[in-house]
C-alpha positions, 0 to 999 in steps of 0.5 A, spaced: 499 500 500 505 504 500 508 503 494 502 504 490 500 510 495 507 514 493 508 512 486 501 515 485 503 522 489 509 523 485 506 521 479 500 526 481 504 531 484 508 532 477 502 531 472 499 537 476 506 541 477 506 539 469 499 543 469 500 548 473 505 550 468 500 550 462 496 553 466 501 560 466 503 559 458 496 558 456 494 564 460 501 568 458 499 566 450 491 568 451 494 576 454 498 576 448 495 574 442 488 578 446 485 571 447 479 571 452 476 566 450 483 562 450 485 566 457 478 563 460 478 556 457 486 556 462 483 560 467 477 555 469 476 548 465 485 548 465 485 549 471 480 546 475 483 539 471 490 541 475 487 544 482 484 536 482 490 533 481 494 536 486 487 535 490 489 528 489 495 528 490 495 530 497 491 525 499 495 520 496 501 524 501 497 523 506 495 517 506 503 514 506 503 515 514 498 511 516 501 505 511 505 500 516 511 503 513 509 510 512 509 510 520 516 506 520 519 512 516 515 517 520 521 518 525 526 518 519 522 523 516 523 528 522 529 527 524 
């Protein structure tokens, strides 16, 4: 279970970071070309998906502490 949560949280963090960069670049492009529709799309639809990915990454990271391996490694993280 620990490995599943660890890999899921790592993958989701990577996806939400890439998505966040995509939102910023998309909105920058929309400003540069003056497209209100494109700005709205990146500010709502794409950003909503990125926020969901960030939330899921946080949930899986939180679950790491509730696995047997996570409880054993919790002392190592505090040092």
